[in-house]
KOLKE-28647 format. One record per residue (C-alpha): x, y, z; residue in three letters. Coordinates in pm, whole numbers, padded with zeros to 5 digits, always signed. Example, Ala and Ser with C-alpha at 12.3 -4.5 7.8 and 13.67 -1.06 7.14 Angstrom:
<sites>
+01230-00450+00780Ala+01367-00106+00714Ser
</sites>
This chain:
<sites>
+01188+03791-00036Met+00838+03880-00175Lys+00608+03625-00356His+00373+03675-00592Ala+00000+03567-00504Ala+00024+03276-00793Ile+00249+02990-00798Asp+00277+02805-01079Ile+00403+02436-01010Ile+00534+02304-01378Val+00623+01924-01357Pro+00869+01807-01638Val+01045+01481-01777Trp+01200+01544-02109Asn+01009+01698-02376Arg+01235+02022-02439Pro+01068+02170-02709Ile+00679+02107-02548Glu+00825+02245-02237Thr+01034+02550-02364Arg+00699+02650-02556Asn+00488+02599-02229Cys+00700+02801-02023Leu+00731+03088-02264Val+00413+03087-02289Asn+00317+03145-01897Leu+00659+03407-01851Ile+00418+03605-02098Asn+00066+03548-02009Tyr+00123+03527-01645Ser+00346+03805-01568Pro+00278+03872-01187Asp+00349+03418-01096Ala+00603+03266-01005Arg+00710+02945-01138Leu+00842+02649-00948Val+00958+02397-01189Met+01000+02027-01114Val+01279+01862-01279Asp+01125+01486-01291Asn+01467+01294-01335Gly+01492+01487-01705Ser+01783+01413-01929Asp+02040+01619-01969Arg+01915+01879-02241Glu+01601+01960-02050Thr+01805+02019-01726Glu+02044+02216-01897Lys+01677+02452-02055Leu+01510+02459-01708Leu+01848+02601-01544Gln+01866+02849-01802Glu+01481+02996-01752Phe+01570+02970-01372Ser+01863+03152-01385Glu+01662+03450-01605Gly+01386+03476-01408Leu+01566+03508-01107Glu+01326+03558-00822Glu+01028+03457-01020Arg+01126+03105-01066Ala+01263+02834-00809Phe+01386+02516-00970Leu+01358+02165-00815Leu+01506+01880-00926Arg+01415+01473-00889Asn+01747+01256-00970Asp+01525+00987-01145Val+01156+01015-01253Asn+00930+00950-00944Gln+00595+00964-01122Gly+00398+01291-01161Leu+00176+01237-00895Val+00499+01294-00650Lys+00672+01572-00859Ala+00361+01791-00822Leu+00336+01719-00435Asn+00716+01813-00428Arg+00610+02144-00604Gly+00330+02220-00440Leu+00493+02153-00057Glu+00736+02489-00193Lys+00384+02665-00285Gly+00324+03013-00057Glu+00089+03220-00302Ala-00271+03244-00186Glu-00336+03042-00541Phe-00108+02757-00676Leu-00143+02658-01024Leu-00099+02316-01206Ile+00040+02351-01555Val+00207+02038-01740Lys+00473+02101-01959Asn+00267+01987-02238Thr+00038+02262-02193Ser-00008+02595-02332Ile-00231+02884-02193Val-00367+03139-02357Ser-00366+03518-02351Pro-00556+03671-02062Gly-00608+03306-01924Trp-00545+03353-01573Leu-00815+03652-01539Asp-01147+03466-01575Pro-01004+03160-01292Leu-00875+03452-01039Leu-01175+03624-01092Ala-01387+03355-01027Phe-01179+03220-00678Ala-01264+03550-00615Gly-01625+03500-00659Gln-01676+03215-00518Arg-01467+03111-00173Lys-01568+02776-00188Asp-01442+02704-00520Ala-01124+02453-00438Gly-01052+02352-00734Leu-01128+02550-01088Ile-01024+02364-01415Val-00993+02598-01740Pro-01165+02514-02047Arg-00897+02209-02190Leu-00894+02180-02581Val-00726+01904-02715Leu-00418+02033-02941Lys-00445+01950-03317Gly-00848+02008-03305Lys-00829+02312-03420Gly-01020+02614-03265Lys-01391+02468-03087Val-01620+02758-03145Lys-01939+02707-02885Glu-02123+02923-02724Lys-02005+03028-02377Pro-02078+02843-02091Gly-02170+02880-01736Ser-01919+02770-01472Pro-02028+02414-01350Cys-01899+02202-01091Glu-01754+01878-01179Val-01632+01507-01010Ser-01268+01605-01022Gln-01006+01843-01131Gly-00717+01813-01425Ser-00341+01775-01388Phe-00341+01958-01755Ala-00408+02264-01577Ala-00577+02360-01261Met-00624+02579-00979Leu-00588+02497-00623Ile-00637+02745-00368Arg-00387+02743-00090Lys-00635+02715+00210Ser-00724+02417+00019Leu-00394+02252+00057Tyr-00323+02347+00350Asp-00663+02192+00482Ala-00611+01847+00318Val-00228+01809+00155Gly-00140+01680-00143Gly-00235+01422-00399Phe-00238+01050-00301Asp+00068+00898-00443Glu-00061+00586-00409Glu-00297+00589-00664Met-00330+00552-01067Asp-00217+00909-01134Gly-00501+01004-01324Gly-00825+01019-01331Gly-00918+00826-00941Trp-00650+01038-00778Cys-00809+01338-00877Leu-01163+01222-00814Arg-00997+01127-00488Asp-00895+01437-00438Tyr-01196+01659-00527Ser-01336+01431-00278Arg-01135+01535+00017Arg-01146+01922-00087Ala-01545+01835-00060Cys-01521+01710+00285Arg-01329+02007+00403Ala-01616+02231+00202Gly-01447+02290-00118Phe-01577+02279-00429Leu-01407+02163-00780Thr-01543+02411-01082Phe-01485+02397-01454Leu-01473+02722-01560Leu-01546+02776-01975Pro-01436+03144-01987Gly-01030+03041-01984Ser-00885+02793-02213Glu-00554+02596-02212Val-00430+02370-02485Leu-00325+02016-02387Tyr-00221+01655-02521Glu-00316+01342-02427Glu-00122+01145-02147Asp+00119+00888-02258Val+00060+00570-02086Gln+00385+00450-01985Leu+00502+00096-01829Gly+00319-00279-01906Ser-00059-00277-01969Glu-00096-00557-01704Thr+00097-00368-01447Arg-00146-00024-01522Arg-00449-00252-01547Arg-00362-00431-01172Glu-00291-00068-01083Asn-00624+00082-01206Leu-00812-00181-01065Gln-00637-00186-00675Arg-00700+00183-00725Thr-01052+00175-00794Ile-01098-00097-00504Ala-00933+00130-00236Glu-01148+00438-00390Phe-01439+00245-00304Arg-01359+00156+00002Arg-01267+00527+00077Arg-01619+00644-00049Trp-01880+00384-00173Gly-02036+00248-00451Gln-02160+00543-00669Asp-02582+00538-00715Ser-02742+00626-01064Ser-03077+00750-00993Tyr-03308+00876-01311Cys-03601+01192-01247Leu-03951+01217-01423Leu-04050+01534-01392Met-04414+01567-01572Pro-04594+01822-01779Asp-04731+02089-01537Gly-04404+02032-01261Ala-04420+02373-01094Asp-04098+02522-01225Pro-03965+02623-00826Ala-04051+02302-00675Val-03831+02165-00962Val-03581+02394-00930Arg-03601+02320-00488Ser-03560+01918-00564Arg-03253+01952-00795Ile-03091+02172-00493Glu-03151+01899-00300Val-02980+01612-00535Leu-02626+01872-00511Leu-02483+01687-00196Pro-02522+01326-00314Ala-02385+01428-00689Ala-02058+01593-00516Arg-02052+01247-00363Ser-02056+01104-00712Gly-02433+00993-00783Ser-02513+01018-01122Leu-02861+01204-01199Phe-03024+01202-01480Gln-03381+01421-01499Ile-03649+01422-01787Leu-03813+01735-01837Val-04039+01914-02074Pro-03953+02164-02326Ser-04143+02413-02102Arg-03998+02327-01810Leu-03631+02288-01892Tyr-03631+02655-02026Lys-03736+02745-01671Glu-03437+02545-01555Leu-03171+02704-01820Ile-03297+03099-01716Lys-03199+02985-01367Ser-02898+02826-01417Gly-03029+02456-01303His-02920+02282-01584Cys-02508+02345-01503Ser-02509+02334-01114Leu-02311+02019-01139His-02186+01717-01453Glu-02337+01492-01231Asn-02680+01649-01320Ile-02820+01557-01630Val-03098+01741-01771Ile-03274+01543-02069His-03488+01795-02256Val-03864+01577-02379Met-03996+01685-02719Pro-04242+01939-02713Phe-04567+01713-02803Phe-04499+01417-02613His-04676+01174-02351Thr-04656+00955-01992Ala-04574+00664-02222Gly-04271+00868-02419Thr-04107+00962-02083Met-04148+00603-01948Ser-03960+00449-02274Lys-03684+00697-02234Ala-03675+00611-01832Ala-03649+00274-01977Ser-03357+00274-02185Arg-03116+00514-01943Ile-03224+00185-01711Val-03161-00075-02020Ala-02810+00114-02027Ala-02738+00110-01680Ala-02951-00168-01486Pro-02845+00004-01121Glu-03044+00305-01191Thr-03372+00368-00971Ile-03639+00573-01126Val-03773+00871-00941Val-04107+01006-00928Ala-04022+01341-00935Gly-04376+01520-00837Ile-04573+01290-00613Asp-04876+01122-00780Gly-04799+01130-01157Met-04847+00858-01420Ser-04632+00632-01524Tyr-04658+00358-01742Lys-04276+00196-01713Gly-04233-00180-01569Asp-04006-00056-01277Ala-04171+00077-00932Pro-04078+00474-00891Leu-03926+00609-00598Leu-04103+00910-00422Pro-03860+01179-00417Phe-03949+01201-00023Ala-03730+00835-00007Glu-03430+00930-00210Leu-03454+01276+00001Glu-03417+01036+00298Thr-03130+00863+00151Arg-02892+01170+00051Ile-02960+01324+00364Arg-02868+00996+00524Arg-02580+00962+00321Cys-02480+01339+00401Asp-02467+01316+00788Asp
</sites>
């Protein structure tokens, strides 16, 4: 049997109306894909619905069933195990894809061979059409179970999701870290749109809180504590030097460090043109007012430190003027720390 180049894994637990809408849209707007539906212990109505879709689609569908609900992550892992195509896509049964949603994802995957995880722009249902300027692809710290492309070579390298983690953000963050360690990056792609619903929290609040605390502790045991830095780039800084220094931050941003960079408006325009304002979500550029002083930048840095006291203030350029209370860490020392952690 010849499979399509795309396998779409759809985990299902009840919600027959939403499931039907999801599957119909996938069939209409993903004509070359095979659907791998994982019935995660649904009731009879949903079970029958999935059987009808599977029979009607013939070779374009593959149906798996768990007798009981084993949780989202286990259902996804079971579906991913059956994936044989070059690209595996996760789409929850409450998500709705739009016309042309696949084209930007596949085009970007073809351009960036290191893109192991690609998330479309997710729009919360009921919020209406979001009007915004198209952005650039940006690296992010984690994917999404609502909709996400996974390169098969990444899955072959690192396997599935950790079933012992929280089944949410920390599980996704752990997977992106594992992907990065294997040479694959996680991107958000604004050109593709999928409607999604917020997850419904199941089980007791106490048990969820205990599971979350355990997951966070395990995540930090594996990957360490994230760091936070505030970099100051003064007037007159050479744009080429600033760009090169922002690129130095990328490995640490991928490992969870947060960098907030204060730049003058003139320099900000240069960074927008070069794409350095959208390298990674953990590298945040703050533009200063057109008319500002060293004191204005120092006060902005102080506000950032007040909100996150663990933040370390860094001199983006040696010898710059600074009127804050905290000592400035030289950029060379920050670069040494990044390289040490990357080794």
